[in-house]
C-alpha positions in Angstrom: 146.0 157.8 35.6 146.4 159.8 38.9 143.8 161.3 41.0 144.2 164.8 39.3 143.3 163.6 36.7 140.3 162.3 37.8 139.3 165.9 39.3 140.6 164.4 42.8 142.6 165.9 45.2 143.7 165.6 49.1 140.5 167.8 49.6 138.2 166.1 47.4 139.3 163.0 49.4 138.5 164.7 52.6 141.9 164.4 54.3 142.8 167.3 56.8 146.2 167.5 59.2 145.6 167.9 62.9 145.0 171.8 62.3 142.2 171.2 60.2 143.4 172.2 57.0 144.1 170.0 53.8 147.1 167.7 53.8 149.7 168.5 51.3 153.6 167.7 50.2 154.6 170.3 52.8 152.9 168.4 55.4 154.3 165.1 54.5 157.7 164.3 54.9 159.0 162.3 52.2 161.7 160.9 49.6 161.2 161.0 45.9 160.3 158.4 44.0 163.2 156.7 42.5 162.6 155.8 39.2 160.4 152.5 39.4 160.5 151.8 42.8 157.4 152.9 45.4 158.3 155.5 47.7 158.2 155.2 51.5 155.2 155.8 53.0 155.1 157.8 56.2 154.1 155.1 59.1 151.2 155.3 60.9 151.2 156.7 64.7 151.1 153.9 67.2 148.2 155.4 69.4 144.8 156.2 68.8 144.7 159.0 69.9 144.2 161.8 67.7 144.1 162.4 64.3 145.5 159.4 62.1 147.6 160.9 59.0 147.0 160.0 55.8 149.3 158.1 54.0 149.0 160.1 51.1 152.7 161.5 49.8 151.5 163.0 46.5 152.7 160.3 44.2 149.2 159.7 42.6 148.8 157.0 40.1 147.0 153.8 40.3 148.9 150.7 39.3 146.7 148.5 36.5 147.6 145.4 37.7 147.2 145.9 41.7 144.5 148.5 41.2 147.0 150.4 44.3 148.1 153.8 44.0 152.1 154.2 43.4 152.6 156.4 46.0 150.4 155.4 49.1 149.4 151.6 48.4 146.0 152.0 49.0 142.9 151.0 46.7 140.7 153.6 45.0 138.2 152.5 48.0 140.4 153.2 50.7 141.4 156.5 49.4 137.5 157.6 48.8 136.4 156.7 52.2 139.2 157.9 53.9 137.6 161.3 55.4 135.0 159.5 56.7 137.0 156.8 58.3 137.0 156.2 62.1 140.3 156.2 63.5 139.8 152.2 64.0 139.2 152.2 60.2 142.2 153.8 59.2 144.9 152.0 61.2 143.4 149.2 59.5 144.2 151.1 56.2 147.4 151.6 58.1 147.7 147.9 58.6 147.0 146.7 55.0 149.6 149.2 53.7 152.4 148.1 55.8 151.2 144.1 55.0 151.0 145.1 51.3 154.5 146.8 51.7 156.1 143.7 52.7 154.7 141.3 50.2 156.4 143.4 47.4 159.5 142.6 46.0 162.4 144.4 47.5 164.7 146.5 45.1 
């Protein structure tokens, strides 16, 4: 079920960009998802300085089997807490996303 179906949006998640605005699809460069495949998530910045971008790519559906968002590979808890996380916690989420992506079967 999508975040929209739950009445949740990036604004509800508290995700904002460097200018203080809410991230939307125009803020995040990504390719459209191919049928049945998870689209690539943007890479987290290497530096801890400055705001860490949200991994959200506006493909918000939770996979029932894994409990992960199909678009960004975050858990509901990670999505909900993103707005209040410090940069180190956000880097931890990005590391978890990369590990999850590496452990998924490839196309």
